[in-house]
N, C-alpha and C positions, 0 to 999 in steps of 0.2 A: 635464493631465498632457504632459509635455516632448516635444518634437521627438525623433523616433527617431534613436539613437545611431549613425552606419554603422556603427565599430567593434563596438560591443554584437551588433549584426545578425550583423555576418562571426562572431562569437563561437558566436552561437546556430545559425547554420546549422553549424557545424563541428560542434555537441552532435547535432544533429539528424542529420546525414549522417553524420557520422565515428563520432560516440560511440553513437549509437543510442538518444539521448534522446525521448523519447516526446511526440509533439507539445502533449500536455499539461502537461508539463514545461517546455516551451519559453515557453508561455502565462504561466506563475506565474512564470518567470527572466524572461521582458519587461516583464510590471506591477512585480516589483520592478526593476528595475535603471534603470527610467523615476522613480522617487521621487528620484534626481538626477538635476541637466541634466548633460550629456554626463558619462557615466562616465570615457569615456575620456581627458576632461585634468579631471576634478576634481582639486581637493587635498587634502590630510590635512584643513584645517579644514573642506572642506564636506563631505567625509565622516564627520568629526565631530561636525559639526552636525546630518546626517540622521540619526546614530545616538541624539543626541539627543531626536528627534520619536519612537521608537521604545518610547519607555521605559514605556509603557501597553501596550503589547504583551506575551503573555506569553514566557518566556524559550524555550521550543520554538520559537516564533514568531519573535523576536530572533535567535537562533543560525542558523536556517533563512536568514533574509534577510541575516545576516553573511557565512556559506558561500556564497552564490551570489555577492554583492562578490570576497570572494575568491578564487572560481573562477575571475573573468572577469580578474581581476588577474594571477595565475599564469597564466593563456591568455598574456595581455599581456607578459609577460616570457617567455616560451618563444620568442612568436615575434619578441620584441623593438620591439612596441607604446609601450612605457616600460618603463622598467629599476626601477621604485619599488612598492611597494604602499601607498595613501593610507589604507586601515584596519591597519597595523602597528603604531597606538597603542592600538585600540580590544582591551578583553578582550572578550571571548566571554562570556556568560552560564552558567552553572552550571546543566546539565540534566541532572537526575535521572532515570535509568532505571528508571520506576514496573513495576510488574511486570502483565503484561499483565490483561488483565480479560475473560476469554474468556465465552461466555454459558452459564448452567449447562444440564441435560439438559433442566428443565422449561421454560426461556425459548425456548430452540429448538423445544420441541412448540406452546406458545402461540402462536410466531410460526407455523409452519405449519398451525396451524388455524386461523388467523383472517387471513392475507391474501389478498391479490388473487393471483390464477393466474400473473402476472407475476412479483410479489415473492416468493411461495412458493417458484418455479422458482430464483430469485437463491438464497433461504435453502439451498434445500438445497444446490446449486451452493457455497456455502462454506463451508458446514456440514460438507457431506458430500464434499467434494472438496479442500476446504481451496486454491477459485481469492480470488484480489484479485476485487474488485468490477469493475474494468478489464477481467479477464481472463473472469468474469461473462456483463459485458455484450458482450462482444465474439465471446462461444461459437457457433460452427455447428454444426448438425449432423452435418455433412461430416465431423468433426472425433471424431465418437461413433462409435464401434464397439461395436455390442451383442455380435458374436459374440467378440470376444478380452476384453470387458469392460475397452475403456481408452477415456480420454479425451487427445485429443492436444491439450496444450495450445499452442496458434501464438503466437510473437514474444512470451512474455511478457517480465517485467522481464526486461532488457539482450539484450533480442530474441533470447530461448532459447528452445527447442521444451522442452516437456518431457512424457512421461505418467502419466499418474495413473489409477489402478482406480476402475470404475466400477460400486459395488455396486450388487446390487436395488433397495434401498430406494431409493436415489437415482432410479435410471431407474425405478421408481414416481411417485417426487414427481414427474418431468418430465414426466409425462403422456402421454396420445396426442397432442400437438398433432402438427402438419403433419409433423415430423420432416424437415423440409427448412427452408432459411433460420437465422435466427437464431432460437437456443433461446429466448431469456427471452421476446423479443417475435417471435413468427413472423410478425405480421400488421404492415407498415407500418415505421416507421424505427427502428432498435435504438436502447436508450438509450447516451446517453451516459454515463462510468463516473460524472462529478457526481451526473447526474439521477437513477442508478439508484442509488447511496447516499444522496440525499435520501428518496429512495422507502422505501428501507429503513428511516433512522433514523427518517424522521416515522411507520411503522406502529409501529415499537418505541416510543417516545414516546406514542402513544396508546392500545399496551397497557399501558403503566406498565412496560416493561422502561429500566433505566438503562441502555444502552450504543450501542455504533456498530456498524455493518455490520464493522467490524473483527473485531469481538468475536466474530462466526461463524468466518471462518477460527482465529483464537485454540483455536474449542474442537475444529474439525480437528485442532492441532495439539498441544494438551492430549491430546486422546485417543490420538492416535496414538502418543503419547511413552511412551504406557502398556505398548505389547506390541512396539513398534517400533526399534533403534537409531538414535541421532542420526543419522545421516548420511543413512540415508533418508529418514527424515521430511523432514530439510533437502530433498533432492534433489526429493521429492514437491512441498513448497512454494514450489520454486525458487528458495530461499535462494542467495546466493553463499557465504556463510558459516554454519559449523555456529553461530557466536558467538552469531546470531540468532537460531537454534532453540534453542539452549538457554536461553534466556529462559523458556520456554514448559516446560521440561522442569520446572524449578524450582517452577510451579504445578500439576502430575501432582499429585492427589487421591493415588492409589494410591501413588503411592511417599512423600507425607509419611505415609500410613498404615504402608507397609513401617517409615520410620524410625524412627517412634510406637513402633510392635511390637519396634523392634531394642534401642532404648533405655531399655525398661522392662521387657524380658524379664527373667523370673530376681528382681523386686523385688517 
């Protein structure tokens, strides 16, 4: 691993303090940037040589890494640390927007029935409240109001707070735990987002469910869009744009059934 580049560290500090990027994101960016020796002074040839080493990675991974470098060089140009972009001759890979893969009703039921208490609470929060795994891992009982039936998600993506409905079924799934401190792990140190995602994914794999923790949030989005408008669902999910939410609308079974009825009516 190369020595830290002071200018890269300055950029990462800017992202953390001024742009409210999460500590986890900063860790990922730092790891990506260290693949090149001194990015602040690297030449086009050096960046292109690095790019060749990523050929065995998936298009999505390659695109993410290239985006990280380009973000750094955009910042460099803005603050006149350097005036060029050494990635300019690199073509980003085509990353298709595959349809989301939400869990089915039966898969959610299987997970709830056969998970450990901690994973069960996480599954319920993601499937019934649409929380990101990172949000579920950090959730504290002080943000849950049983009287108003609301959950307040503090410092979500983009460091934005939002309010989510607390359905009775979700409260039942959370169980009669201590009702103070961390919701997922009321005793001991809370899960990190990565550790919680791994625990959920391992449980899915053990149960023969071919999906990931994100499929739980996809289930929430898809079901919500069967009865609530796009903007409201986007707000509940904490999406900055309805464009992201609309991907889940395309997978709504009820909408597909209505379309099927409409196009065959009278035939």
